[in-house]
C-alpha positions in Angstrom: -173.7 -8.0 -181.0 -172.5 -11.4 -182.0 -173.6 -14.6 -180.5 -170.5 -15.2 -178.4 -170.7 -11.8 -176.9 -174.3 -12.3 -175.9 -173.5 -15.7 -174.3 -170.8 -14.1 -172.2 -173.2 -11.4 -170.9 -175.8 -14.0 -170.1 -173.3 -16.1 -168.1 -172.1 -13.1 -166.1 -175.7 -12.2 -165.3 -176.4 -15.7 -164.0 -173.3 -15.5 -161.8 -174.4 -12.3 -160.3 -177.9 -13.6 -159.6 -176.5 -16.7 -158.0 -174.3 -14.6 -155.8 -177.2 -12.6 -154.5 -179.4 -15.6 -153.6 -177.5 -16.5 -150.5 -177.6 -12.9 -149.2 -181.4 -12.8 -149.6 -181.7 -16.2 -148.0 -179.6 -15.1 -145.0 -181.7 -11.9 -144.6 -184.8 -14.0 -144.5 -183.3 -16.3 -141.9 -182.3 -13.3 -139.8 -185.9 -11.9 -140.0 -187.3 -15.3 -139.0 -184.8 -15.6 -136.1 -185.8 -12.1 -134.9 -189.5 -13.0 -135.1 -188.8 -16.2 -133.1 -186.8 -14.3 -130.5 -189.5 -11.7 -129.8 -192.1 -14.4 -129.8 -190.2 -16.4 -127.2 -189.6 -13.2 -125.1 -193.3 -12.4 -125.1 -194.2 -16.0 -124.2 -191.6 -15.9 -121.3 -193.1 -12.6 -120.1 -196.6 -14.1 -120.2 -195.4 -17.2 -118.4 -193.8 -15.0 -115.7 -197.1 -13.3 -115.2 -198.9 -16.6 -114.9 -196.4 -17.8 -112.4 -196.9 -14.7 -110.3 -200.7 -15.2 -110.4 -200.3 -18.9 -109.4 -198.1 -17.8 -106.5 -200.7 -15.4 -105.4 -203.5 -18.0 -105.7 -201.3 -20.4 -103.8 -201.0 -18.0 -100.9 -204.8 -17.5 -100.9 -205.4 -21.3 -100.9 -202.9 -21.8 -98.0 -204.7 -19.1 -96.0 -208.1 -20.7 -96.8 -206.7 -24.1 -95.9 -205.4 -22.8 -92.6 -208.9 -21.4 -91.8 -210.6 -24.6 -92.7 -208.1 -26.6 -90.7 -208.8 -24.4 -87.6 -212.6 -24.8 -88.1 -212.2 -28.6 -88.3 -210.0 -28.5 -85.2 -212.6 -26.4 -83.4 -215.5 -28.7 -84.4 -213.5 -31.7 -83.1 -212.8 -29.9 -79.9 -216.5 -29.2 -79.2 -217.7 -32.6 -80.3 -218.1 -33.7 -76.6 -218.5 -31.1 -73.9 -220.1 -31.7 -70.6 -219.5 -30.8 -66.9 -221.1 -31.2 -63.5 -219.8 -29.4 -60.3 -221.1 -29.0 -56.8 -220.6 -26.6 -53.9 -218.8 -27.9 -50.8 -219.8 -25.3 -48.2 -222.9 -23.3 -47.4 -223.0 -19.6 -48.4 -224.7 -17.1 -46.1 -225.2 -13.4 -46.7 -223.4 -11.5 -49.4 -224.7 -10.0 -52.6 -223.6 -10.4 -56.2 -220.8 -12.8 -55.5 -219.8 -15.5 -58.0 -220.7 -19.0 -56.8 -217.7 -21.2 -57.3 -218.8 -24.8 -57.5 -215.6 -26.3 -56.3 -216.0 -30.0 -56.5 -216.0 -31.3 -60.1 -217.7 -34.6 -60.8 -217.5 -34.4 -64.6 -215.5 -32.2 -67.0 -215.5 -33.6 -70.5 -213.6 -31.1 -72.7 -212.2 -29.3 -69.7 -214.3 -26.2 -70.4 -215.3 -25.7 -66.7 -212.7 -23.8 -64.5 -212.9 -25.1 -60.9 -210.7 -22.2 -59.7 -213.0 -19.4 -61.0 -216.2 -21.3 -61.2 -216.9 -20.4 -64.8 -217.5 -22.3 -68.1 -215.7 -21.1 -71.2 -217.5 -22.1 -74.4 -215.0 -24.0 -76.6 -217.0 -23.3 -79.7 -220.2 -21.9 -81.2 -223.3 -23.9 -80.4 -226.4 -24.5 -78.4 -225.8 -25.4 -74.8 -228.0 -26.6 -71.9 -227.2 -25.6 -68.3 -228.9 -26.9 -65.2 -229.0 -25.6 -61.6 -230.1 -27.3 -58.5 -230.1 -25.5 -55.1 -231.6 -25.5 -51.7 -232.2 -23.0 -48.9 -232.9 -23.4 -45.2 -236.2 -22.5 -43.5 -236.9 -18.8 -43.1 -234.4 -18.2 -45.9 -234.3 -18.2 -49.7 -231.7 -17.7 -52.4 -231.8 -16.1 -55.9 -229.2 -17.2 -58.3 -228.4 -15.6 -61.7 -227.0 -17.4 -64.7 -224.6 -15.0 -66.3 -223.1 -14.8 -69.8 -220.3 -12.3 -70.2 -221.6 -10.3 -67.2 -225.2 -10.2 -68.5 -228.0 -12.1 -66.8 -229.5 -14.8 -69.1 -231.6 -16.6 -66.5 -232.7 -16.5 -62.9 -233.4 -19.1 -60.2 -235.2 -19.0 -56.9 -235.1 -21.6 -54.1 -236.7 -21.6 -50.6 -239.1 -19.2 -49.0 -239.6 -17.2 -45.8 -241.4 -20.1 -44.0 -239.9 -23.4 -45.2 -236.7 -24.9 -46.4 -236.9 -26.0 -50.0 -235.0 -27.0 -53.1 -235.5 -26.2 -56.7 -234.1 -26.9 -60.1 -234.1 -25.2 -63.5 -232.6 -25.7 -66.9 -231.5 -23.1 -69.4 -230.9 -23.5 -73.1 -228.7 -20.7 -74.6 -226.7 -20.0 -77.7 -223.0 -19.4 -77.1 -220.1 -18.2 -79.2 -216.6 -19.5 -78.8 -215.0 -17.9 -75.7 -218.3 -16.9 -74.0 -218.0 -16.9 -70.2 -220.9 -18.6 -68.3 -221.1 -18.7 -64.5 -223.6 -18.5 -61.6 -223.8 -15.4 -59.4 -225.8 -14.8 -56.2 -228.6 -12.4 -57.1 -229.8 -9.2 -55.4 -232.1 -11.1 -53.1 -231.7 -14.1 -50.8 -229.0 -14.8 -48.2 -228.7 -18.6 -47.8 -227.4 -21.2 -50.2 -227.4 -24.6 -48.4 -224.7 -27.1 -49.3 -224.9 -30.8 -48.5 -221.9 -32.9 -49.6 -223.7 -36.3 -49.1 -226.6 -35.4 -51.4 -224.5 -33.3 -53.7 -226.2 -30.0 -53.8 -226.2 -27.3 -54.9 -224.9 -28.3 -58.3 -224.2 -26.6 -61.6 -224.0 -28.6 -64.9 -223.9 -28.0 -68.6 -223.7 -29.9 -71.9 -223.3 -29.0 -75.5 -226.4 -29.9 -77.4 -225.2 -29.1 -80.9 -222.3 -27.3 -82.4 -222.7 -24.6 -85.1 
């Protein structure tokens, strides 16, 4: 093989090699693009999952915020609670009737219902209730302090010989919505009312919220 023939073959080989280089380069680019595509798809999928988790967390946070807001509202509502009510007319006879103290002198928080004679606790806490009552001579009266139809305290005023008055305080724990009222007990038949002196009276105050 002469020198000229060898040179021709060498040049042809270089031309072939140079024509293959772009094809290999394009293949590499396609592979790189494919890798980037699947990487982006995976990242988008992961981001979608994170968004769903954040949405779920946001719903939970909104629910917790609503509960906290209600608790704050309830605490504000029970910050100041107090009432005092008296009975206008004397009650004679009868057993187990609710005593409706129908003249309200004080009702901070509007927790006492003058129509039904009951106190509805606006929130959880420790409450103090006070009773003052009198009975005529040869009579007496027993009063029950009730919480949701259960007796939580009793009160006696008067005796069989002399008229008399008595007072008593009760400290009880209440939950929001508890119903507190005074009922005539199983014994006694005379609850004396005196508008000028303001007895009998039923009062209550929130000592501390919980």
